[in-house]
N, C-alpha and C positions, 0 to 999 in steps of 0.2 A: 456445370459443364464449362470446360475451358477450350478455347480455340487458339491455335497457334497461327499467328499472322507474321510471316517473316521470322524475325528473332524475338518478337514480342508475344506474350501470352495474353490473350484477350479473355477476360473473365465475364461470365454470364451475370445477369442481374441478381440471381439468387446468391451467387458467390460474393458479389459486392455487398449485398445486404448482410450476409453472414459475417463478412469481415468487419463491416461497420458496427455490428452488434458486439463482436468480440472486442474491438477497440474501445467502444463505449463502456463495456463491462469492466475492462482492465483499468480504464481511467477512473471510474467510480471506485473500484476496489483499491487502487493506489491512493486515491484521495482519502478514503476511510482509514487507511493504514498510516499515512503521513500526517494528516491534519492534527491528530491528538498531540503528537510531538511538536509540531509547529505551533499549535496553540499554547502549549506549555512554555515554549521559548518566548513568544510575544507577551504572554500574560506575566511572565517573570520580570519583564522590563517595562511593564505598563503601570500606570497609577492604580494601586489596589482598589481605590474607590470605583474606578471605571470598570475594573474586572468584576467586582461584586455586583455592580448594577447591570452587567451583561452588555457593555458597550464595546467590548473587544472581540473582534471577529477575524478580520483579515490582517490588520496592521496594528502595531502598538499604539496605545492612546495615552498621552501624558508620559512620554518616554522618561524613565528614571531607572537608575541602578541601585536604588535604596535597598531593595530586597537583598541583593547580593552583598551590599555593604554590611547589612545587619547580620547576614549569615556568616560572613567571614570574620566578623568581630568575635565570634564564638570560638574559643580555643578548643572546645570539644570537637569541632568539625575537623580540625587538623589531626587531632589525636585519633578520631574515628577513621579518617582516611588512612593514616599510617597503619592502624590495626587491620583494617580491611585488606589493604595491599599485602600485608604480611600473611594474613590468613588465606588469601586467594592464591598467592604465589606458592607458599609452602604446602597448603592444602591440596592444590592441583598437582604439584609434584608428587606428593604422597599418594594421591589417588592413582596417578599414572604408574607409579612404581608397583602398585598392587594389581591394577586392572590389566595392564599389557602382558606381564608374564603369566597371570592366571588365565587370560583368554587364549594365549598361545598354547599353554598346557592342555586346556580343554579342547582345543581344536585338533589335537593329535589323537587319532583313532586308536593307536596301539597303547596308550597310557593305561596302566592298570587302575581300576577303580574310577574311570572317567565318568561313568554314569552316576555313581554314588556321589562324586564331587559336584556334579552338575545339580543334583537334587539338593545337596547341602547348601548351595548358593541360591537355588530357586525357591525353597520353602520360605525363607525370611522375606522374599519379595511379596508374598501374599499374606503371611501371618506374622504378626508382631506381638510383643508382650504387653504393649500399652505404655502410656506415659509414666505412670507411677513406678512400675518395675524398672523401666529404663532409667528413670531418675535415681532410684535407689542403687542401681548397678553402677551408674556413673559416679555417684557419691562414694560408693565402696571402693572404686578404683582410684579415688583421689583426683578426679578430673574436674572438680568444681573450682571455678574461679582461678584458672591457670592460663598462661599464655598459649598453651598448645591444646586446649580443650576443643576448640572449633576446628583444629587441624586434624585431630585423630578421629573425631566422631564422623561416622558415615564414610569410612575409607573406600568402600566399593559400592557402586551402583550396579545392581543386577542387570538392568536394562542396558547400560553401557557395556557391561561385560558380554552380554549376548551379542550385541552389534559388533563388538571387536572380534569375538570368536568367529562369527560368520565371515568377517572380512578375511581373517587368516585362513579359514577353510576354503574359501572360494576364489580369493584373489591372488594367492601365491601358489604357483604350480608345485605339485608334489615332486616333480622331476628335479627341481632345484635342491630339495632336501636330500634326495637320493644321490645326486651328483656330489654334493658336499660330503656326505658320509663315505662315498667311495674314495674321495680324496683324503679321508682321515680326519675330517673336522668333527669336533665334539658337539654335543647338543647346545652347550653354552656358546660356542663359537658360531654356530649356525644362527642362533638367535641374535647375537650381537652384530655379526658381519653381513647377514643376508636378510633376516626378517625385519629388523628395525629400519634399515634404509628403505625397504620396500613398503613399510607401514607408515610412512610420513603422513599420508592423507588421513588415515583413521586416528593417528596420534593427535593431529591438529584438531580433528572433530572432538575427540574426547577431552582434549585440553580446553576447548571452547565450552563444551557442556559443563565440565566440572568447574571452570573458572566462573562462569555465569552463575552457577548454583552457589558457590562460595560468596560471590559478590552480593547477591541478593538475599542471602540467608539472614534471617533474623530470629526465627523461632528458637533454635538451639541456644543462641545468645540470650534470648529473653528468659529461658528456663535455667540455664547453667552458668550464666555470667551475671554477677551483681556488682562487681567492682568496676568503677568508672574507667580505670586505666586499661582495662581489657575489652571494653565494649566496642563492637564494630560500628561502621558508619551508619548502617540502617537503624540501629538502636539509638544512636546519637541523634539522628534526624527525627526519629519518633519522639524522643524526649523534648527536643526543641519545640516541635509542633504542639505537644501537650502543654508545655509551660506557657506558650504564647496564647493558647486557647483558654487558659484559665481566666483570662480577662472577661470572658463571657459571664462567669459567675459574679465578677465584680459589678458588671453592668446590671445584673439582676438584684443587687442589694439596695435596699431603701436607705434614705437619709444620707446620701453621698453628696459631696460638694460638686459643683459644676465642673471644676477643673479636673477632679479625679475621674469623673465620668468621661470627660473629653479625652483624657490621656488613655483611659482603658479602651475607649472606642478606637482611638488611633492605633493602639497596639494590636487590636483585633484586625484592623485593616492591614497592618503590616504583616500579621500572621498569614493572611491570605496570599500576599505577594511572596512571602518567604516559602510558602508551601510549594509554589511552582518553581521557585529558584532551587529548592532542595531536590525536587524531582529531577530537574535537569542536571544538577551537580552530581547526583548519584548515578545517573544514566550515561553521562558524557564519556567516561573512560571506556565503557563497553562499545559505545558507538564509534569511538576512535579506533579501537582495536579490531573491530569486526572486518573492515576492508582488507586488513593484512592477512587474514586467515580465510577469507571468503572462498578463494580458489580451492583450497584443500577441504574446506567445509562442504561445499557442494559436491565435490568428487567423492568424498568419503561417505556422505549420506546416501548418494545415489547408488554407490556400490553395495552398501548394506541393505538398501531397500529392494533393489532389482534382483540381487542374487540371494537374499536372505529368505 
């Protein structure tokens, strides 16, 4: 119950308890979401020995940038960054060139064979040929170990296509299309001059979805890319971690000199610090880019969810 006193709204005790519980829940939820990233940052600039022994909680302990220095000494990092930026930029553009026109076409009820085309896109969403047939097909097409392999694979996401189609069906009035046709505009002109300017929110959402997928993708590169000069950042980071963790095998070997064991142990400690530094390095570009598309992202997602 709420009582109005003058211009002020006086809340009852139950309302205040409810609000306090909501605030407490949101604070706990926000902490659970933010703390892992925060811990990654402070662990990457702390002494690896302190991190391994569980002494890093709130603030860095033994402040050092040695992990980042060791990471950026690797030339593979810069090569992986360049490859991933290229795959993300051109791959996202390729995805949008396929998804946006296809979704617009499927949103038009008068298109001949619309239902058959929808089923054609929908079936691969639930049924796939498996890894081995896909590998053989990619190899037969000559897409193994090329600079455009990761750009061409997975051109359209059916989920993204459905969300975009729902946006076109529900968010752009049919009267706009009819008015443009009365004025003599062709279908291509309608799409270019009317649909695309009004579809900026959903284009931003799809660009974000696809770019995040390309940036974090590693499985396709692991299967189809074996040449070092074409490997993306995620595979490069994985290889660096694996190479540093090989020191564990050295520590388990008998009859080693003390200085060799000490060097291997030190390398293992550095590998732990590098792990957190690599996580932050690979995540930083997306964290920086997200605020610039957040407005369109929220608007596009809400339109697709509420009206879809």
